[in-house]
N, C-alpha and C positions, 0 to 999 in steps of 0.2 A: 610236741605231740598234741593232736586235737583232742579235747576233752569231751565227755558226753554232754555236759551243760552247754558247751559251745555249739555242738551239733543241734541240740534241741531248740536253742534260742533262735536259730534261723530256719531249720528244716520244717518247723511248724507252719511257716508261710508257704512252703511247697505243698503241704497237706491241706492247708486252709488259706489259699491266696487272697480270698476276700477279707481275711482278717485285717489286712493293711488299712482298709477304709475305716474300720472301727478303731484301730489303734491311732490313726491320724486324727480321728474325731476326738479321742481322749486327749491327744496332744495339742488340740486347738487349731488344727489345719484342716481345711475342707477338701477332702478328696472323696468323691462319690464312689460307690461300689463299682468294681469293674464289670463290664458286660461279658468279657471273656478273658481268659488268662492262658498264656503259653509259657511253659518252663523253658528257659534258654540255657545253653551251655555256660558253665561258670568259669571256664578256662580263658583267662585274658592274657595268655602268654604271647610274647612278641616272637618274631621270626628268629631273632637271636636267642641264645640259651638263657633266658631270664623269665622265670615263671611267675606270673601274677594271677591269682585265683580269688575271685570273690566268693563269699560263702553261698549265697543263694541269689539267683538272677531270674526275674520274672518280667514278662511283657504284659502290661495291663491295658486292656481296651476299655476306654471310658467314654461316656456320652459327652461330657462337658469339656474335657481336656484332651480328647483324642488318645492315641496310643502313648504309653509311658513305659519306661524301663525302671523297675524297682530292684535295687541292689540291697540285700539285707546282710549286714555284718554283725556277728556275735562277738562282743568284746569283753574279755574277762579281766583286763587290767589296763592301766594307763600305758601307752606306748607312744613315745615322741615321734616315732617314724610313721605311725599310722595315718595322720592327716595327709601327708604327701602321697601315700599309697591310695587313699580314698580320692584325692583330687585326680590322680592318674586314672583310677577306675572311671570316674565321671567323664573325663575328657575322652578316654578311649571308647567308652560306650556311645557317647555322642558322635564321635567320628565314625565308628564302625556301623552303627545302626541308624544314625540320623534321627534319633528319638530323644526326647528330653529325659534325662536320668534323675532318679530320686535315690537318696541314700538313707536307709533306716538302720541305725545302730541299736542293738539290743544288749543291755547290760544287766548284771545281777547284783551289783552293789552301787550305792549312791555316789560314792566318790568318783568311780569310773564313769558313771552316767553323766555327772555334772562336767567332768573333764571333756568327754566326747561332745557335749552339747555346745561348747564354746565356739563361736565363729573363729575360723583361722584364716588370716590374710596372707596371701603369697605375693611377693614383690616388695619393692621399697615402701617404707611407711608413708612417703609423700604421695605415692600413687599405686596402691595395691592392684596387682593384675587380676588376681582371682580371690574370691572369698568362699570358703567351704562352710556350709551350714547344714549339717546332717540333722535329720529328725532322730531323736533319741528316746527310746522306751526303756524304762528301768524302774526300780523301786520308788524313785522320787515322784513318778507321775502315773504309773499304772494303777488301776483301781484295786483296792483290797476287797476281794469278793468273799464274804463269809456267809452269805445267804444262799442256800441251795437253789431256791427259786431263781435268783439272779444268775447263778452259775448255769442253770439249766437253759436259760434264755440264750446264752452265747458260750458254749462249751469251749470253743477255741480261745476266746478272750480269757475265760476263766483259767484255761491251761497256761497261757502265757503269764497271767497274773501270778499263778502259783509258782512258776519258775523264777520270775523276776523278784518275788518276795520270799525266796527260799530262806533268807536270814531274818525275816520279820518275826517279832515276838508273837504275832497272831497267826503264824504259819499253821499251827494245829487246826484252828478254826477254818482257815482257807482250804486246807487239804480235806477236812471233813466235809465242807460244803461241796467239793468236787465229787467225792465218793458217793455222797448222798444223791447228788444230781445224776450220777451215772447208773444208779441202781436200776432204773427203768429204761436205760438207753440200750439199743441193740448192740450186739457184740462187735459189729463192724465199726461202731463209733467208739466203744470202750477201748478197743485194742490200741489204736494209736495214741489216745490220750493218756492211758496208763503208762505206756512206754515212754512217751515224751516227758511226762513229769518225772518218771524214774530217772531218765537220762539227765534231765535238766537239773535235778537236785544233786546229782553226782555224789560227792562224798560229804555233803553237808549233813549235820545231825538230823535234819528234817527227812532225809531219804529213808532212814530206818522207820520213822513214824509213818511215812507214806506206804511202805511195804506192809506194815501191820494193818493199816486201814484197808488196804486192798484185800488182805487175807480175811479180815473180819467183815467189812461192809460188803465186799464183792466176793463172798466165799465160794460162789458157784461159778465164778468167772475163770476161764481156762486160758488166760493170757500167758505168754512166756514168763512174765514177772511173777504171776501167781504160781505157775509151776515151780519156779525157782524158790519162792517163799515156802511152798508146800514141801519141796524136797529138803530144804533147810530144817523145817520143823520136824520132818520125819527123821532126818539124821540126828537132830538134837535129842529126840525121844529115844532113838537107838543108843546114843552115847549115855544118856541118863540111865537107861536100863542096864547097860553094861556096868556102869559105876555102882548102881545099887546092888547088883549081884556080887561084884568084887568086894564091896563093903561087908556084905553078909558073910562072904568067905573068910575075911579077916577076923570077924567076930567069932565065927564058928571054930576056927583054929585055936584062937585064944581060949575059948570056952572048953574045947576038948583037952587042952593042956592044963586046965584048972587055973588059968591066969585071971585074976580079978581085973575088971575093966571099969575104971571110974566113969562117972557121968560125963565129965569133960572129954575124956578120951573117946567115949562112945559117940558123942556128938561130933567130934572132929572126924572120926572115921565115916560115919553115915552122912556127914555134910560135905565130904570130898567128892567132887564131880570129875576128877581126873583119873581115868582107868589106869594110866601108867603109874601114877603115884600109889594107887591102891595095890597094884601088883607088887610094887617094891615093898609096901608095908606087909603084904601077905607073905613074902619070902622071909622077912624079918620076924614075923609072928611065929614061925616054926621054931625059932631058937631064942627069942628075946626073953630075958628073965622077968620083965615087967611090961605091961601094955604100953607105957609111955616110951619105952626104949625103941619101939618101931618107928617113932617120929624123929629119931636122932639123925641129923644131917651127916652124911659121909664126909 
């Protein structure tokens, strides 16, 4: 199943295709900015029933190198079968479009990135027929952007940096720099960036931090993520209110029956946030000979 980080790592190039020239510059390869970009179909399926689909495929028009085909692959883990698939993509694209292909692999962990960056030779060792050399962007070579001014200069690169550094110890400062940079950006710019980073962080612990920063730093922003965060906060507040009322009911019943409630028991009742548990305690409070008896496990 395709994960949200997988989608974010390659789809950002569809939203910001000129990002490739900045990424290639970071990687030490000189590809000038494209003069025009065309999104191409990603289906590389053959006539026979064998599906091969590249993640993102773009045609880049450049002044120095002419038209190029950029295939972007998001790779979440090491896969010994991938290099052969990537070689097939390159050969197929060259054959179909008669344009020179480039493969950019985007990774979220260093081990996978270093694995993907190794040249792979196809053919006998005495005379390799093909050599696969993808460009690889990952936490080992993408810039760590913690300065809001730097993030503001290139929001697309800052977005990719945040995604690829999702496990970095400095991820808090990285995400804070992005939200600070986005505060003055128009909604049309904020929307895809907030969603890309949310998808890109997936289930990493940093995803929860990102949601909080969006809610606090961009509190007036009405993106789908913000709406989700706001709804969760509203639901949490509603649950807390129900729990507080249920705790008050338990204490009221015990007081009405003249049952003494120790400080420890009172703290346990008022500190419980589970309305279902409190309802169970309320039922027991009607007949329990002592306050502590409502806590007895059935």
